[in-house]
Structures are given as C-alpha cells and as structure tokens.
N, C-alpha and C positions, 0 to 999 in steps of 0.2 A: 317489341318493334324497334328496329334500328333507327337511331335518331336522324341519320342522314335521309332515310326514306321518309320519315315523318316530316322533316322540314320541307322536303320537296312536295309532299302531299299538301301541307299547309299553304305553301306558296300558290299551288294550283287552285286550292279551294278558295283562297282570298280573291284571286283573279276571276274565278268563275262566279263567285257571289257578286262581285262588282258588276261584271257584265250581265249576269242573270238579273240582278236588281234593276239595272238600267233598262233591260228589255221588258221587265214586268211593269215598271212605271210607264214606259212608252205604250205598252199594250193596253193599259187602263185608259189612256186618253186617245189612242188612235185606232186600235183594232175594234171592229164591230163584234157584237156578241155572236153573230152567225159565223164569222170567220174563226173566232176563238173556239166555238163548238165543233166546227168541221175539223180544224187542226187537232184539237184536243181529243176528240173521240177517235179520229183516225189513228193518232199516235197511241192512244190507250189500247186500241185493238192490236197494234203492232207490238206493244209491250207485252201483252198477254200471250200472243203467238210466239214471240221470241223467247219468253221466259219458260213456257210450258210445252211448246211443241217443236221448237227448232233445236237442233243439236248444238252443243257448245262449240263455238269456234272463237278462238282468241282474236283472230283478225277482224271479227265483226264487232267487238266490244266497244271500240272508240266511237264509231259512227252510230251504233245502236244507243250508246249513252247520250249522245247529242240529240238524237231523235226523241228519246225518252224525256230529256230535260225540256225540250220545246213543248212536248205534249203536256207534261204536268204543269208547265208554266201557264199554258192556255187554260187548263182545267182549274188551276189555282186561282187565276184571275176571275173566272166565271163563278166559282164558289164564293170567293171573297166579296164579290159584288152583291151577292144575294143574302149574305149574313148580316144580322144586326150586331151591335156592340157586344151584347151578352153572348151571342152565338160565337163570335170570333174568340172572345176570352175563354169561354167554357171549352170550346174545341181545342184551343191551344193548351189549356191546363190539362185536359184529358190526355192529349198527345204526350205531353211532358211526363205525366204520371206513368203512362204505359211504357214510355221510353226508359224511365228509371226502373220500373218493375222488371223489364226485360234483362236487366243486369243483376237481378237477385236470383237466389236459388230457385224460387218458385217460377220466375220467368223463364229460366233455362229448361224447365220441364214441359213447357207448353209446346203444342204442335207447331206454332209459329217459329219458336226458337229452334226446333229440330229442322224445320225447313231452311232456316237461315244458316244452319251449320253445314248445309250442302254448298261447298265452295263454288262449284260451277253454276249452280242456280243463283247464288247470291251475287256472283260476279256480273250476271246479266242485269242486275238492278242498281248498278253503280255507274256514275258518270266519271269519265277518266280524262286526264290531261295526257298529251302525247309528246314525248321528247325524242331526241335523236336515237337512231337505231331501233325505232319502233318500240321504245320503252313506254309502257302505260303506267300512269300514276293515278291511283284512286283519289277522288275528292270526297263527295258525299253520295249517299243513296238517293234514288229518285224520290223517295218519300220525303226526305228533308227538303229537297227543292220544291216539292209541291207545297209544303207548309210555308216556306219562305214567300212564295208568290201569293198564297192565300192571305198571309198576315200583312203583306204590303198592300194588296188590293183592299183588304178590310179597313184600311184607313178612311175610306169614304164614310164610315159610320161616325167619325168624329171631325173630319175636315175634308174640304174639297180643294185644298191648296196643293199644287204640285210639289211645293217645298216639303210638305208633311210626308208625302210619298217618298221623297228622296231621303228625308231624315229616317224613315222606317228602314230603308236599305242600310243606312249607317248604323242603326240600332242592331239590326241582325248581324252586321259585320262586327260590331262591338261585342255582342254576345258570343259570336263565333271565336273572336280573339281571346275572350276569357276562357272559353272551352279549350282552345289550342294551348293556352298557357298552362292549364291544369294537366292536360295529357302529356305535355312536355316534361312535367314533373313526375307524373305517375308512371310513364312508360319505362322509367329507370328501375322500377320494381320488378322482381322476378315473377310475381303473380299477377301482373297487369293483364287485364282482359278487355280493356276498353272503358269508355265513359260515355253516358248518354249525351248525344250531340244537340238535341233540340231545346234543352232546358234553359240555358243562358240566352240564346237568341230570343226565345219566347219571353223571358223575364224582361229583357231590355226593351223589346218592342211593346210589351204590355204596359210597361212604365210610361212609354210615350202615349199610348192610347189613353191611359188614365189621366195624364197631365192635360192632354188636349180636351178630353171630356170635361174636366174640372174647370179649365180656363176658358173654353169656348173659342180658342184661337182658330 
C-alpha cells in the first residue's frame, strides 16, 4: 500500500473515530432506546439490501458508508447497554481472536474470507472520507465501528460518569494509533497483507474497564 494513501486513510480514520466517539457518548445519554432501535434496525436493513441486492455503484459508497456508520452506532449502543462486564470483555476478546485468525492461513480459507476477497462486496462495507475531485478514502469497516460503539457504551458496567465514556473514546483512539504505527512499518514490506485492526483498540479500552472495576471510580 502506498504510504501517501495510507497516511490519508489514517487522517480520515482518526477524524471519524473522534466524531463517531462523540456521537456514541451523546447517544448513550440523550437518545432513547426506541429511537436507537428504529434507526439501527432501519439502517441494518439498508446495509443488507445494499450489500447483497443492490448493484455496485461507486457514487453510492460515500453516503452508504455514513448511513451504515450511523446504523451500527445505534446498534452498538443498544448492545453495549445490555451487556454485563464479563459479556463486554468476552465479546471483545472473541472479536480480537477472530480478527487475528482472519490473517492466518486457516482464516484465509474460510467462506468469510472468500466473501471479503470480493472487492465490490467489501467496498460496500467500508466507511469513506471524501476529498476533492470525488476521491474516496477508506477508513474502517462498519464492523469496526460497531465494536467501537459497543465498547464505549459498555462502560456503564463499571462507571456512570460521562468522563469515563470520553476516556473510552480516547482509549480506542490510542489503540488505533498503535495499530496505525504498526501498519506504517509493515506496509513497507513486499508481502504486507494487512494487520488486524480491533486488537489494540480493544486491549486499551479493556485496560480501562479493568482499572475502573478494580478501583470503583
């Protein structure tokens, strides 16, 4: 991957994580569960229809990505509100392990990996930034955004302070920064195939969970 493209993608990803995190924190304290459910389920239906039944159109990707991000934000908040501490940590650990396995030889043989190798299909599941001349810059997949909102929302299991929610956003941003630093190094290798993106964000936010649970702050 060209470093210039990677740097632009990182800039957009950081911007989106900050904005997405702010919306997630706001949603936890302001949006009703019924509103979250309506927006989330409507958006999820759109994601499925767009991914499996609508023909690929590049012009649709930017707006579709934003709709998808809003949908998974609402669903992530709803899911996070209903999990206990063990559930949040177990789910996060499972997601990270699956993410790591997807980059192994075994993971590349799964049906999921084969589906992800379909460029047009995969492109429908990514959230993009948009630059001049209609240039689209990929940030993260909608699955990553779902996990981020779930982990932020799950803070209710250890704290009801809005500051703790904001710190969770910062932990995800820290973990993402570690991830970006690693791929900036790895992308120089000829055999670079990518690196699991959920591992370090989860480890950072999980550390916050455990500290809050232990201190009772």
